[in-house]
Backbone of each chain as nested JSON, in Angstrom:
{
  "chains": [
    {"id": "A", "residues": [
      {"number": 1, "name": "MET", "atoms": {"N": [4.54, -82.858, -10.315], "CA": [4.825, -81.469, -9.907], "C": [3.722, -80.544, -10.418]}},
      {"number": 2, "name": "LYS", "atoms": {"N": [3.188, -79.753, -9.478], "CA": [2.114, -78.846, -9.877], "C": [2.692, -77.484, -10.249]}},
      {"number": 3, "name": "TYR", "atoms": {"N": [2.145, -76.914, -11.315], "CA": [2.596, -75.586, -11.722], "C": [1.547, -74.557, -11.336]}},
      {"number": 4, "name": "ASN", "atoms": {"N": [2.004, -73.508, -10.748], "CA": [1.088, -72.426, -10.403], "C": [1.309, -71.297, -11.406]}},
      {"number": 5, "name": "LEU", "atoms": {"N": [0.357, -71.152, -12.31], "CA": [0.492, -70.167, -13.379], "C": [0.672, -68.745, -12.839]}},
      {"number": 6, "name": "LYS", "atoms": {"N": [-0.028, -68.449, -11.774], "CA": [0.055, -67.121, -11.171], "C": [1.488, -66.821, -10.717]}},
      {"number": 7, "name": "GLU", "atoms": {"N": [2.078, -67.839, -10.078], "CA": [3.443, -67.668, -9.569], "C": [4.443, -67.527, -10.718]}},
      {"number": 8, "name": "ILE", "atoms": {"N": [4.223, -68.349, -11.758], "CA": [5.127, -68.288, -12.923], "C": [5.047, -66.906, -13.575]}},
      {"number": 9, "name": "LEU", "atoms": {"N": [3.813, -66.417, -13.751], "CA": [3.623, -65.097, -14.367], "C": [4.257, -63.999, -13.512]}},
      {"number": 10, "name": "ALA", "atoms": {"N": [4.093, -64.136, -12.198], "CA": [4.675, -63.137, -11.286], "C": [6.196, -63.141, -11.406]}},
      {"number": 11, "name": "GLU", "atoms": {"N": [6.769, -64.337, -11.551], "CA": [8.215, -64.462, -11.687], "C": [8.707, -63.817, -12.995]}},
      {"number": 12, "name": "ILE", "atoms": {"N": [7.945, -64.087, -14.077], "CA": [8.301, -63.506, -15.377], "C": [8.261, -61.99, -15.29]}},
      {"number": 13, "name": "LYS", "atoms": {"N": [7.2, -61.478, -14.65], "CA": [7.043, -60.026, -14.525], "C": [8.204, -59.439, -13.72]}},
      {"number": 14, "name": "GLU", "atoms": {"N": [8.592, -60.153, -12.68], "CA": [9.699, -59.678, -11.835], "C": [10.995, -59.631, -12.649]}},
      {"number": 15, "name": "ASP", "atoms": {"N": [11.213, -60.674, -13.462], "CA": [12.404, -60.718, -14.32], "C": [12.4, -59.561, -15.298]}},
      {"number": 16, "name": "GLU", "atoms": {"N": [11.226, -59.314, -15.916], "CA": [11.105, -58.222, -16.89], "C": [11.383, -56.885, -16.227]}},
      {"number": 17, "name": "THR", "atoms": {"N": [10.836, -56.707, -15.021], "CA": [11.04, -55.45, -14.282], "C": [12.534, -55.269, -14.013]}},
      {"number": 18, "name": "HIS", "atoms": {"N": [13.197, -56.368, -13.684], "CA": [14.631, -56.314, -13.398], "C": [15.408, -55.923, -14.66]}},
      {"number": 19, "name": "VAL", "atoms": {"N": [15.03, -56.515, -15.8], "CA": [15.715, -56.214, -17.068], "C": [15.513, -54.742, -17.428]}},
      {"number": 20, "name": "VAL", "atoms": {"N": [14.266, -54.261, -17.324], "CA": [13.973, -52.858, -17.656], "C": [14.763, -51.942, -16.725]}},
      {"number": 21, "name": "ALA", "atoms": {"N": [14.774, -52.255, -15.435], "CA": [15.486, -51.414, -14.466], "C": [16.983, -51.399, -14.751]}},
      {"number": 22, "name": "SER", "atoms": {"N": [17.554, -52.561, -15.104], "CA": [18.999, -52.588, -15.349], "C": [19.35, -51.838, -16.636]}},
      {"number": 23, "name": "ARG", "atoms": {"N": [18.428, -51.868, -17.631], "CA": [18.682, -51.118, -18.868], "C": [18.67, -49.606, -18.612]}},
      {"number": 24, "name": "LYS", "atoms": {"N": [17.893, -49.182, -17.582], "CA": [17.78, -47.746, -17.301], "C": [18.865, -47.253, -16.346]}},
      {"number": 25, "name": "LYS", "atoms": {"N": [19.63, -48.173, -15.817], "CA": [20.644, -47.816, -14.819], "C": [21.791, -47.018, -15.459]}},
      {"number": 26, "name": "GLN", "atoms": {"N": [22.16, -45.92, -14.811], "CA": [23.288, -45.131, -15.29], "C": [24.583, -45.899, -15.022]}},
      {"number": 27, "name": "ILE", "atoms": {"N": [25.474, -45.9, -15.985], "CA": [26.718, -46.641, -15.77], "C": [27.937, -45.74, -15.987]}},
      {"number": 28, "name": "SER", "atoms": {"N": [29.025, -46.122, -15.357], "CA": [30.257, -45.335, -15.428], "C": [31.032, -45.687, -16.707]}},
      {"number": 29, "name": "GLN", "atoms": {"N": [32.046, -44.866, -17.016], "CA": [32.882, -45.136, -18.198], "C": [33.586, -46.487, -18.06]}},
      {"number": 30, "name": "LYS", "atoms": {"N": [33.959, -46.843, -16.819], "CA": [34.62, -48.112, -16.576], "C": [33.675, -49.278, -16.936]}},
      {"number": 31, "name": "GLU", "atoms": {"N": [32.42, -49.131, -16.544], "CA": [31.434, -50.179, -16.851], "C": [31.161, -50.231, -18.357]}},
      {"number": 32, "name": "ILE", "atoms": {"N": [31.173, -49.053, -18.993], "CA": [30.98, -49.01, -20.453], "C": [32.104, -49.781, -21.132]}},
      {"number": 33, "name": "GLN", "atoms": {"N": [33.362, -49.517, -20.681], "CA": [34.508, -50.191, -21.306], "C": [34.405, -51.707, -21.144]}},
      {"number": 34, "name": "ALA", "atoms": {"N": [33.884, -52.132, -19.978], "CA": [33.722, -53.574, -19.755], "C": [32.69, -54.136, -20.732]}},
      {"number": 35, "name": "MET", "atoms": {"N": [31.602, -53.38, -20.971], "CA": [30.58, -53.824, -21.923], "C": [31.14, -53.878, -23.342]}},
      {"number": 36, "name": "VAL", "atoms": {"N": [31.946, -52.847, -23.678], "CA": [32.555, -52.775, -25.016], "C": [33.467, -53.99, -25.233]}},
      {"number": 37, "name": "GLU", "atoms": {"N": [34.313, -54.283, -24.244], "CA": [35.234, -55.419, -24.348], "C": [34.477, -56.74, -24.504]}},
      {"number": 38, "name": "LYS", "atoms": {"N": [33.419, -56.882, -23.716], "CA": [32.611, -58.099, -23.756], "C": [32.004, -58.266, -25.154]}},
      {"number": 39, "name": "ARG", "atoms": {"N": [31.496, -57.163, -25.688], "CA": [30.872, -57.169, -27.018], "C": [31.908, -57.541, -28.096]}},
      {"number": 40, "name": "ARG", "atoms": {"N": [33.112, -56.939, -27.981], "CA": [34.158, -57.218, -28.981], "C": [34.553, -58.694, -28.962]}},
      {"number": 41, "name": "LYS", "atoms": {"N": [34.658, -59.248, -27.745], "CA": [35.019, -60.659, -27.621], "C": [33.937, -61.524, -28.259]}},
      {"number": 42, "name": "LYS", "atoms": {"N": [32.677, -61.165, -28.003], "CA": [31.54, -61.925, -28.531], "C": [31.543, -61.866, -30.066]}},
      {"number": 43, "name": "VAL", "atoms": {"N": [31.718, -60.654, -30.604], "CA": [31.738, -60.484, -32.067], "C": [32.946, -61.189, -32.657]}},
      {"number": 44, "name": "GLY", "atoms": {"N": [34.11, -61.058, -31.972], "CA": [35.346, -61.696, -32.439], "C": [35.254, -63.2, -32.479]}},
      {"number": 45, "name": "SER", "atoms": {"N": [34.588, -63.767, -31.503], "CA": [34.476, -65.243, -31.465], "C": [33.526, -65.758, -32.537]}},
      {"number": 46, "name": "LYS", "atoms": {"N": [32.6, -64.903, -32.995], "CA": [31.671, -65.327, -34.048], "C": [32.318, -65.296, -35.426]}},
      {"number": 47, "name": "SER", "atoms": {"N": [33.26, -64.32, -35.613], "CA": [33.852, -64.171, -36.952], "C": [34.978, -65.149, -37.196]}}
    ]},
    {"id": "B", "residues": [
      {"number": 1, "name": "MET", "atoms": {"N": [53.263, -43.529, -39.172], "CA": [51.907, -43.085, -39.475], "C": [51.97, -41.734, -40.175]}},
      {"number": 2, "name": "THR", "atoms": {"N": [51.896, -41.766, -41.506], "CA": [51.993, -40.508, -42.234], "C": [50.626, -39.883, -42.476]}},
      {"number": 3, "name": "GLU", "atoms": {"N": [49.622, -40.718, -42.631], "CA": [48.284, -40.216, -42.902], "C": [47.672, -39.626, -41.641]}},
      {"number": 4, "name": "LYS", "atoms": {"N": [47.048, -38.447, -41.803], "CA": [46.386, -37.833, -40.656], "C": [45.014, -38.448, -40.478]}},
      {"number": 5, "name": "VAL", "atoms": {"N": [44.618, -38.623, -39.235], "CA": [43.297, -39.201, -38.96], "C": [42.234, -38.146, -39.238]}},
      {"number": 6, "name": "ARG", "atoms": {"N": [41.292, -38.497, -40.094], "CA": [40.206, -37.561, -40.399], "C": [39.015, -37.894, -39.505]}},
      {"number": 7, "name": "VAL", "atoms": {"N": [38.555, -36.875, -38.791], "CA": [37.47, -37.114, -37.829], "C": [36.281, -36.188, -38.092]}},
      {"number": 8, "name": "LEU", "atoms": {"N": [35.096, -36.756, -37.992], "CA": [33.85, -35.972, -38.071], "C": [33.298, -35.886, -36.655]}},
      {"number": 9, "name": "VAL", "atoms": {"N": [32.979, -34.666, -36.219], "CA": [32.435, -34.471, -34.872], "C": [30.994, -33.981, -34.979]}},
      {"number": 10, "name": "ALA", "atoms": {"N": [30.056, -34.737, -34.426], "CA": [28.642, -34.337, -34.472], "C": [28.091, -34.195, -33.061]}},
      {"number": 11, "name": "ASP", "atoms": {"N": [27.71, -32.972, -32.732], "CA": [27.095, -32.693, -31.429], "C": [26.311, -31.39, -31.598]}},
      {"number": 12, "name": "ASP", "atoms": {"N": [25.115, -31.332, -31.013], "CA": [24.313, -30.118, -31.178], "C": [24.817, -28.968, -30.304]}},
      {"number": 13, "name": "GLU", "atoms": {"N": [25.662, -29.273, -29.331], "CA": [26.183, -28.21, -28.466], "C": [27.559, -27.757, -28.957]}},
      {"number": 14, "name": "ALA", "atoms": {"N": [27.61, -26.459, -29.331], "CA": [28.84, -25.924, -29.919], "C": [30.037, -26.044, -28.965]}},
      {"number": 15, "name": "HIS", "atoms": {"N": [29.796, -25.843, -27.653], "CA": [30.939, -25.882, -26.725], "C": [31.506, -27.299, -26.594]}},
      {"number": 16, "name": "ILE", "atoms": {"N": [30.652, -28.302, -26.77], "CA": [31.142, -29.69, -26.722], "C": [31.966, -29.975, -27.983]}},
      {"number": 17, "name": "ARG", "atoms": {"N": [31.466, -29.5, -29.131], "CA": [32.238, -29.694, -30.384], "C": [33.608, -29.038, -30.238]}},
      {"number": 18, "name": "GLN", "atoms": {"N": [33.601, -27.85, -29.628], "CA": [34.84, -27.109, -29.433], "C": [35.807, -27.886, -28.536]}},
      {"number": 19, "name": "LEU", "atoms": {"N": [35.261, -28.442, -27.47], "CA": [36.078, -29.214, -26.52], "C": [36.678, -30.45, -27.196]}},
      {"number": 20, "name": "ILE", "atoms": {"N": [35.836, -31.17, -27.928], "CA": [36.301, -32.383, -28.62], "C": [37.339, -32.003, -29.681]}},
      {"number": 21, "name": "LYS", "atoms": {"N": [37.079, -30.915, -30.382], "CA": [38.023, -30.453, -31.407], "C": [39.381, -30.158, -30.789]}},
      {"number": 22, "name": "GLY", "atoms": {"N": [39.354, -29.526, -29.616], "CA": [40.597, -29.199, -28.908], "C": [41.385, -30.473, -28.597]}},
      {"number": 23, "name": "ILE", "atoms": {"N": [40.666, -31.486, -28.132], "CA": [41.319, -32.764, -27.796], "C": [41.906, -33.383, -29.065]}},
      {"number": 24, "name": "LEU", "atoms": {"N": [41.129, -33.352, -30.146], "CA": [41.562, -33.985, -31.403], "C": [42.76, -33.262, -32.016]}},
      {"number": 25, "name": "ILE", "atoms": {"N": [42.722, -31.942, -31.954], "CA": [43.834, -31.171, -32.512], "C": [45.11, -31.453, -31.714]}},
      {"number": 26, "name": "ALA", "atoms": {"N": [44.967, -31.561, -30.383], "CA": [46.123, -31.886, -29.539], "C": [46.68, -33.267, -29.886]}},
      {"number": 27, "name": "MET", "atoms": {"N": [45.815, -34.128, -30.436], "CA": [46.257, -35.481, -30.828], "C": [46.756, -35.511, -32.274]}},
      {"number": 28, "name": "LYS", "atoms": {"N": [46.856, -34.319, -32.87], "CA": [47.314, -34.164, -34.257], "C": [46.403, -34.879, -35.273]}},
      {"number": 29, "name": "THR", "atoms": {"N": [45.137, -34.894, -34.977], "CA": [44.187, -35.433, -35.951], "C": [43.557, -34.253, -36.684]}},
      {"number": 30, "name": "GLU", "atoms": {"N": [42.918, -34.565, -37.786], "CA": [42.317, -33.508, -38.592], "C": [40.805, -33.547, -38.423]}},
      {"number": 31, "name": "VAL", "atoms": {"N": [40.231, -32.471, -37.885], "CA": [38.774, -32.43, -37.761], "C": [38.234, -32.028, -39.141]}},
      {"number": 32, "name": "THR", "atoms": {"N": [37.839, -33.034, -39.887], "CA": [37.421, -32.835, -41.272], "C": [36.102, -32.087, -41.361]}},
      {"number": 33, "name": "ALA", "atoms": {"N": [35.192, -32.404, -40.476], "CA": [33.88, -31.768, -40.537], "C": [33.201, -31.774, -39.183]}},
      {"number": 34, "name": "GLU", "atoms": {"N": [32.24, -30.858, -39.061], "CA": [31.437, -30.77, -37.841], "C": [29.975, -30.783, -38.233]}},
      {"number": 35, "name": "ALA", "atoms": {"N": [29.14, -31.277, -37.326], "CA": [27.699, -31.272, -37.607], "C": [26.941, -30.986, -36.32]}},
      {"number": 36, "name": "HIS", "atoms": {"N": [25.813, -30.285, -36.463], "CA": [25.033, -29.931, -35.271], "C": [23.767, -30.773, -35.136]}},
      {"number": 37, "name": "ASN", "atoms": {"N": [23.551, -31.658, -36.091], "CA": [22.459, -32.63, -35.924], "C": [22.786, -33.89, -36.739]}},
      {"number": 38, "name": "GLY", "atoms": {"N": [21.988, -34.92, -36.527], "CA": [22.283, -36.207, -37.152], "C": [22.209, -36.204, -38.668]}},
      {"number": 39, "name": "LEU", "atoms": {"N": [21.252, -35.455, -39.19], "CA": [21.081, -35.422, -40.642], "C": [22.29, -34.768, -41.327]}},
      {"number": 40, "name": "VAL", "atoms": {"N": [22.727, -33.652, -40.731], "CA": [23.915, -32.977, -41.272], "C": [25.131, -33.906, -41.125]}},
      {"number": 41, "name": "ALA", "atoms": {"N": [25.193, -34.628, -40.0], "CA": [26.31, -35.57, -39.778], "C": [26.354, -36.622, -40.886]}},
      {"number": 42, "name": "LEU", "atoms": {"N": [25.189, -37.127, -41.252], "CA": [25.114, -38.151, -42.299], "C": [25.586, -37.576, -43.65]}},
      {"number": 43, "name": "GLU", "atoms": {"N": [25.163, -36.344, -43.933], "CA": [25.6, -35.685, -45.177], "C": [27.114, -35.485, -45.181]}},
      {"number": 44, "name": "LYS", "atoms": {"N": [27.638, -35.006, -44.038], "CA": [29.093, -34.77, -43.935], "C": [29.86, -36.092, -44.022]}},
      {"number": 45, "name": "PHE", "atoms": {"N": [29.285, -37.137, -43.472], "CA": [29.93, -38.451, -43.523], "C": [30.098, -38.888, -44.976]}},
      {"number": 46, "name": "ARG", "atoms": {"N": [29.013, -38.726, -45.759], "CA": [29.069, -39.105, -47.186], "C": [30.093, -38.256, -47.943]}},
      {"number": 47, "name": "GLU", "atoms": {"N": [30.102, -36.98, -47.609], "CA": [30.958, -36.018, -48.296], "C": [32.446, -36.217, -47.957]}},
      {"number": 48, "name": "CYS", "atoms": {"N": [32.747, -36.378, -46.672], "CA": [34.152, -36.368, -46.221], "C": [34.763, -37.745, -45.994]}},
      {"number": 49, "name": "GLN", "atoms": {"N": [33.946, -38.795, -45.893], "CA": [34.454, -40.15, -45.624], "C": [35.502, -40.144, -44.507]}},
      {"number": 50, "name": "PRO", "atoms": {"N": [35.108, -39.729, -43.298], "CA": [36.092, -39.679, -42.198], "C": [36.545, -41.078, -41.758]}},
      {"number": 51, "name": "HIS", "atoms": {"N": [37.731, -41.132, -41.156], "CA": [38.203, -42.406, -40.601], "C": [37.401, -42.737, -39.344]}},
      {"number": 52, "name": "ILE", "atoms": {"N": [37.178, -41.7, -38.535], "CA": [36.456, -41.886, -37.269], "C": [35.33, -40.841, -37.175]}},
      {"number": 53, "name": "THR", "atoms": {"N": [34.172, -41.275, -36.724], "CA": [33.052, -40.347, -36.518], "C": [32.693, -40.355, -35.041]}},
      {"number": 54, "name": "LEU", "atoms": {"N": [32.601, -39.159, -34.468], "CA": [32.171, -39.037, -33.075], "C": [30.752, -38.5, -33.088]}},
      {"number": 55, "name": "LEU", "atoms": {"N": [29.818, -39.279, -32.565], "CA": [28.394, -38.932, -32.656], "C": [27.758, -38.762, -31.29]}},
      {"number": 56, "name": "ASP", "atoms": {"N": [27.157, -37.612, -31.072], "CA": [26.39, -37.402, -29.838], "C": [25.077, -38.184, -29.953]}},
      {"number": 57, "name": "ILE", "atoms": {"N": [24.55, -38.641, -28.82], "CA": [23.293, -39.393, -28.852], "C": [22.094, -38.448, -29.004]}},
      {"number": 58, "name": "ASN", "atoms": {"N": [22.038, -37.459, -28.123], "CA": [20.867, -36.566, -28.136], "C": [21.094, -35.377, -29.052]}},
      {"number": 59, "name": "MET", "atoms": {"N": [20.576, -35.515, -30.27], "CA": [20.691, -34.426, -31.24], "C": [19.329, -34.218, -31.89]}},
      {"number": 60, "name": "PRO", "atoms": {"N": [19.037, -32.985, -32.307], "CA": [17.757, -32.75, -32.979], "C": [17.741, -33.328, -34.4]}},
      {"number": 61, "name": "VAL", "atoms": {"N": [16.579, -33.337, -35.004], "CA": [16.316, -33.814, -36.374], "C": [16.488, -35.335, -36.485]}},
      {"number": 62, "name": "MET", "atoms": {"N": [17.682, -35.801, -36.197], "CA": [17.979, -37.24, -36.282], "C": [18.932, -37.527, -35.135]}},
      {"number": 63, "name": "ASP", "atoms": {"N": [18.541, -38.409, -34.214], "CA": [19.42, -38.61, -33.058], "C": [20.644, -39.472, -33.423]}},
      {"number": 64, "name": "GLY", "atoms": {"N": [21.545, -39.597, -32.463], "CA": [22.799, -40.293, -32.722], "C": [22.632, -41.759, -33.096]}},
      {"number": 65, "name": "LEU", "atoms": {"N": [21.691, -42.42, -32.44], "CA": [21.492, -43.845, -32.717], "C": [20.938, -44.048, -34.135]}},
      {"number": 66, "name": "GLN", "atoms": {"N": [19.999, -43.186, -34.534], "CA": [19.458, -43.277, -35.905], "C": [20.57, -43.0, -36.92]}},
      {"number": 67, "name": "THR", "atoms": {"N": [21.386, -42.004, -36.605], "CA": [22.489, -41.645, -37.512], "C": [23.489, -42.791, -37.611]}},
      {"number": 68, "name": "LEU", "atoms": {"N": [23.796, -43.396, -36.458], "CA": [24.716, -44.548, -36.437], "C": [24.175, -45.665, -37.339]}},
      {"number": 69, "name": "ARG", "atoms": {"N": [22.888, -45.968, -37.205], "CA": [22.296, -47.038, -38.016], "C": [22.374, -46.698, -39.505]}},
      {"number": 70, "name": "ALA", "atoms": {"N": [22.12, -45.425, -39.833], "CA": [22.167, -45.006, -41.245], "C": [23.597, -45.119, -41.785]}},
      {"number": 71, "name": "ILE", "atoms": {"N": [24.57, -44.721, -40.969], "CA": [25.982, -44.794, -41.394], "C": [26.393, -46.253, -41.606]}},
      {"number": 72, "name": "GLN", "atoms": {"N": [26.017, -47.116, -40.65], "CA": [26.39, -48.526, -40.762], "C": [25.716, -49.202, -41.952]}},
      {"number": 73, "name": "LYS", "atoms": {"N": [24.539, -48.708, -42.312], "CA": [23.834, -49.268, -43.468], "C": [24.592, -48.908, -44.753]}},
      {"number": 74, "name": "GLU", "atoms": {"N": [25.083, -47.665, -44.789], "CA": [25.822, -47.207, -45.975], "C": [27.229, -47.755, -46.031]}},
      {"number": 75, "name": "LYS", "atoms": {"N": [27.877, -47.803, -44.864], "CA": [29.262, -48.277, -44.82], "C": [29.424, -49.214, -43.623]}},
      {"number": 76, "name": "PRO", "atoms": {"N": [29.1, -50.489, -43.802], "CA": [29.198, -51.418, -42.673], "C": [30.619, -51.455, -42.094]}},
      {"number": 77, "name": "GLY", "atoms": {"N": [30.675, -51.416, -40.779], "CA": [31.982, -51.45, -40.123], "C": [32.625, -50.087, -39.961]}},
      {"number": 78, "name": "ALA", "atoms": {"N": [31.901, -49.022, -40.367], "CA": [32.452, -47.67, -40.208], "C": [32.779, -47.433, -38.731]}},
      {"number": 79, "name": "MET", "atoms": {"N": [33.894, -46.738, -38.523], "CA": [34.362, -46.519, -37.154], "C": [33.591, -45.358, -36.52]}},
      {"number": 80, "name": "VAL", "atoms": {"N": [32.668, -45.673, -35.651], "CA": [31.842, -44.641, -35.007], "C": [31.961, -44.773, -33.491]}},
      {"number": 81, "name": "ILE", "atoms": {"N": [32.24, -43.652, -32.839], "CA": [32.296, -43.623, -31.376], "C": [31.155, -42.726, -30.893]}},
      {"number": 82, "name": "MET", "atoms": {"N": [30.351, -43.243, -29.999], "CA": [29.211, -42.481, -29.507], "C": [29.613, -41.605, -28.317]}},
      {"number": 83, "name": "LEU", "atoms": {"N": [28.932, -40.46, -28.202], "CA": [29.177, -39.537, -27.094], "C": [27.867, -39.308, -26.355]}},
      {"number": 84, "name": "SER", "atoms": {"N": [27.927, -39.223, -25.044], "CA": [26.696, -38.895, -24.325], "C": [26.995, -38.35, -22.941]}},
      {"number": 85, "name": "SER", "atoms": {"N": [26.119, -37.457, -22.48], "CA": [26.274, -36.92, -21.125], "C": [25.847, -37.981, -20.128]}},
      {"number": 86, "name": "LEU", "atoms": {"N": [24.799, -38.717, -20.506], "CA": [24.281, -39.768, -19.639], "C": [24.369, -41.096, -20.382]}},
      {"number": 87, "name": "ALA", "atoms": {"N": [24.752, -42.11, -19.663], "CA": [24.851, -43.416, -20.318], "C": [24.094, -44.454, -19.513]}},
      {"number": 88, "name": "THR", "atoms": {"N": [23.038, -44.97, -20.086], "CA": [22.345, -46.078, -19.424], "C": [22.818, -47.362, -20.097]}},
      {"number": 89, "name": "MET", "atoms": {"N": [22.662, -48.45, -19.369], "CA": [23.088, -49.742, -19.898], "C": [22.351, -50.031, -21.218]}},
      {"number": 90, "name": "GLY", "atoms": {"N": [21.071, -49.659, -21.258], "CA": [20.252, -49.913, -22.443], "C": [20.762, -49.192, -23.678]}},
      {"number": 91, "name": "ILE", "atoms": {"N": [21.075, -47.91, -23.528], "CA": [21.507, -47.15, -24.703], "C": [22.892, -47.622, -25.169]}},
      {"number": 92, "name": "VAL", "atoms": {"N": [23.755, -47.968, -24.209], "CA": [25.085, -48.473, -24.593], "C": [24.925, -49.794, -25.359]}},
      {"number": 93, "name": "GLN", "atoms": {"N": [24.065, -50.672, -24.847], "CA": [23.812, -51.959, -25.522], "C": [23.271, -51.721, -26.931]}},
      {"number": 94, "name": "ASP", "atoms": {"N": [22.313, -50.794, -27.058], "CA": [21.716, -50.515, -28.374], "C": [22.764, -49.985, -29.367]}},
      {"number": 95, "name": "CYS", "atoms": {"N": [23.62, -49.095, -28.87], "CA": [24.645, -48.519, -29.755], "C": [25.653, -49.58, -30.196]}},
      {"number": 96, "name": "LEU", "atoms": {"N": [26.085, -50.424, -29.263], "CA": [27.059, -51.474, -29.615], "C": [26.436, -52.464, -30.602]}},
      {"number": 97, "name": "ALA", "atoms": {"N": [25.155, -52.781, -30.359], "CA": [24.464, -53.716, -31.259], "C": [24.297, -53.103, -32.652]}},
      {"number": 98, "name": "ALA", "atoms": {"N": [24.188, -51.77, -32.711], "CA": [24.024, -51.086, -34.008], "C": [25.361, -50.865, -34.709]}},
      {"number": 99, "name": "GLY", "atoms": {"N": [26.453, -51.267, -34.065], "CA": [27.757, -51.186, -34.738], "C": [28.709, -50.125, -34.225]}},
      {"number": 100, "name": "ALA", "atoms": {"N": [28.364, -49.478, -33.098], "CA": [29.295, -48.472, -32.557], "C": [30.565, -49.17, -32.094]}},
      {"number": 101, "name": "TYR", "atoms": {"N": [31.709, -48.531, -32.333], "CA": [32.97, -49.137, -31.916], "C": [33.196, -48.926, -30.427]}},
      {"number": 102, "name": "ASP", "atoms": {"N": [32.81, -47.744, -29.948], "CA": [33.01, -47.442, -28.531], "C": [31.991, -46.407, -28.088]}},
      {"number": 103, "name": "PHE", "atoms": {"N": [32.023, -46.075, -26.822], "CA": [31.043, -45.161, -26.245], "C": [31.761, -44.316, -25.192]}},
      {"number": 104, "name": "ILE", "atoms": {"N": [31.616, -42.996, -25.305], "CA": [32.298, -42.112, -24.348], "C": [31.288, -41.266, -23.584]}},
      {"number": 105, "name": "ARG", "atoms": {"N": [31.371, -41.332, -22.278], "CA": [30.594, -40.395, -21.459], "C": [31.335, -39.073, -21.492]}},
      {"number": 106, "name": "LYS", "atoms": {"N": [30.572, -37.97, -21.643], "CA": [31.24, -36.677, -21.814], "C": [31.995, -36.214, -20.566]}},
      {"number": 107, "name": "ASP", "atoms": {"N": [31.686, -36.815, -19.415], "CA": [32.395, -36.407, -18.203], "C": [33.659, -37.255, -17.968]}},
      {"number": 108, "name": "THR", "atoms": {"N": [34.036, -38.003, -18.981], "CA": [35.238, -38.842, -18.875], "C": [36.494, -37.961, -18.93]}},
      {"number": 109, "name": "ALA", "atoms": {"N": [37.523, -38.376, -18.214], "CA": [38.783, -37.618, -18.195], "C": [39.369, -37.54, -19.605]}},
      {"number": 110, "name": "ILE", "atoms": {"N": [39.969, -36.39, -19.929], "CA": [40.503, -36.164, -21.278], "C": [41.504, -37.261, -21.684]}},
      {"number": 111, "name": "ALA", "atoms": {"N": [42.337, -37.679, -20.736], "CA": [43.332, -38.727, -21.04], "C": [42.635, -40.018, -21.484]}},
      {"number": 112, "name": "ASP", "atoms": {"N": [41.516, -40.314, -20.861], "CA": [40.786, -41.544, -21.223], "C": [40.096, -41.392, -22.581]}},
      {"number": 113, "name": "ILE", "atoms": {"N": [39.591, -40.186, -22.869], "CA": [38.963, -39.932, -24.179], "C": [40.021, -40.12, -25.272]}},
      {"number": 114, "name": "LYS", "atoms": {"N": [41.224, -39.561, -25.013], "CA": [42.323, -39.696, -25.986], "C": [42.659, -41.171, -26.196]}},
      {"number": 115, "name": "ALA", "atoms": {"N": [42.697, -41.932, -25.097], "CA": [43.049, -43.357, -25.19], "C": [42.015, -44.118, -26.025]}},
      {"number": 116, "name": "ILE", "atoms": {"N": [40.741, -43.784, -25.876], "CA": [39.69, -44.466, -26.642], "C": [39.827, -44.138, -28.137]}},
      {"number": 117, "name": "ILE", "atoms": {"N": [40.099, -42.863, -28.449], "CA": [40.245, -42.464, -29.852], "C": [41.499, -43.115, -30.469]}},
      {"number": 118, "name": "LYS", "atoms": {"N": [42.597, -43.131, -29.695], "CA": [43.836, -43.762, -30.185], "C": [43.606, -45.243, -30.465]}},
      {"number": 119, "name": "ASN", "atoms": {"N": [42.89, -45.883, -29.567], "CA": [42.585, -47.313, -29.715], "C": [41.742, -47.561, -30.974]}},
      {"number": 120, "name": "ALA", "atoms": {"N": [40.785, -46.661, -31.223], "CA": [39.937, -46.785, -32.415], "C": [40.792, -46.654, -33.679]}},
      {"number": 121, "name": "TRP", "atoms": {"N": [41.722, -45.712, -33.666], "CA": [42.59, -45.489, -34.828], "C": [43.496, -46.705, -35.077]}},
      {"number": 122, "name": "LYS", "atoms": {"N": [44.029, -47.256, -33.975], "CA": [44.877, -48.452, -34.085], "C": [44.074, -49.606, -34.693]}},
      {"number": 123, "name": "HIS", "atoms": {"N": [42.847, -49.744, -34.225], "CA": [41.972, -50.81, -34.729], "C": [41.66, -50.58, -36.208]}},
      {"number": 124, "name": "TYR", "atoms": {"N": [41.414, -49.319, -36.564], "CA": [41.124, -48.977, -37.952], "C": [42.308, -49.36, -38.844]}},
      {"number": 125, "name": "LEU", "atoms": {"N": [43.517, -48.985, -38.394], "CA": [44.721, -49.279, -39.195], "C": [44.938, -50.785, -39.333]}},
      {"number": 126, "name": "SER", "atoms": {"N": [44.738, -51.51, -38.257], "CA": [44.978, -52.954, -38.318], "C": [43.977, -53.647, -39.25]}},
      {"number": 127, "name": "ASN", "atoms": {"N": [42.824, -53.036, -39.416], "CA": [41.833, -53.625, -40.33], "C": [41.989, -53.163, -41.761]}},
      {"number": 128, "name": "GLU", "atoms": {"N": [42.415, -51.911, -41.92], "CA": [42.481, -51.319, -43.263], "C": [43.775, -51.623, -44.005]}},
      {"number": 129, "name": "LEU", "atoms": {"N": [44.916, -51.57, -43.311], "CA": [46.197, -51.689, -44.005], "C": [46.39, -53.003, -44.766]}},
      {"number": 130, "name": "PRO", "atoms": {"N": [46.001, -54.155, -44.185], "CA": [46.219, -55.394, -44.947], "C": [45.438, -55.44, -46.252]}},
      {"number": 131, "name": "LYS", "atoms": {"N": [44.351, -54.646, -46.351], "CA": [43.534, -54.644, -47.563], "C": [44.195, -53.87, -48.696]}},
      {"number": 132, "name": "LYS", "atoms": {"N": [45.13, -52.928, -48.329], "CA": [45.728, -52.064, -49.356], "C": [46.784, -52.805, -50.166]}}
    ]}
  ]
}
């Protein structure tokens, strides 16, 4: 299997752009509560 | 529940502090202190040891996230709820990772704000009472 470094780098850049864009996205209180619940479950399962 | 909930409200906008105070008073909680910037909030936190702290994100001198980190460093697990007019996924993630218990958008319905504060108080009691 041949790897194309250019394509891999382009894919990484696209992923990064997606992550940055999603971090900047405005979210509703409902979405915040979902994030809060998810975080609590994650923290709860670790303790 | 005989003990009154002591709350610290930090926001640089006086009308927002007033609005939050109105909600808290209606919930029979005690607004122990108010602060107009993060640094004053940190001082009031040390002085008053509130049960719940409501922190605005965008404040002068020291922003809400910096204040949250400073509070958590001094008192890990302190009950802090963040307030903001705008909420991006990134800032919510950063606040939760820094130890915020919850996050309230300021345009949220009053009933929902009350529910979040009540939930925080219930959580505080369930964690604190067994230790006494």
